[in-house]
Phi, psi and omega in degrees: 000128183286140180252147178256126175247128181251145178244125175269117177240145173285168177301317181296323183285324172298317170305313174304312181300315185298308183302315174295323182292317181288319173307310177296323180289321179291326176288326170300313184295315183297324179290324187288313183288349180303140173299148178297309185227110176299148180298123178269152177304331182289347182275339185285164179231149175246148178279175172306315181293321184293314181297325180293325176290321178292327180263352179057056175228167177282168175295321183297309185293327176297321181296312172307313178306317179288320175297331178277350181075027176280339170213143189250120177274170166250134178253121174242106183067234175268352182269146186238116185240151175240115181293140181310326183294317183297314185297314176296332178285318187287324173298319181289343184265015179097348179276113181220177179299337183270355182278135181219000000 
């Protein structure tokens, strides 16, 4: 035969138990919903216009840099994109917004 046990709680104790249970469930949910790997700056890509603005150069100068192999773009159809890792590599090798 099963026995029933009753626990007597005050209103404040009951509120605290409910609050803690909900808080714990929300924290667990938030951990599940976090992105697995946050986007790193190296994962971004820049368009030709973005890169020209960053380096304060013209499109023609950027074209010359790509023709000389100073920076390697990614071509997707008609789009020309520059991975941030490539931009940072080029800047580390002396190609910067101050070079003209």
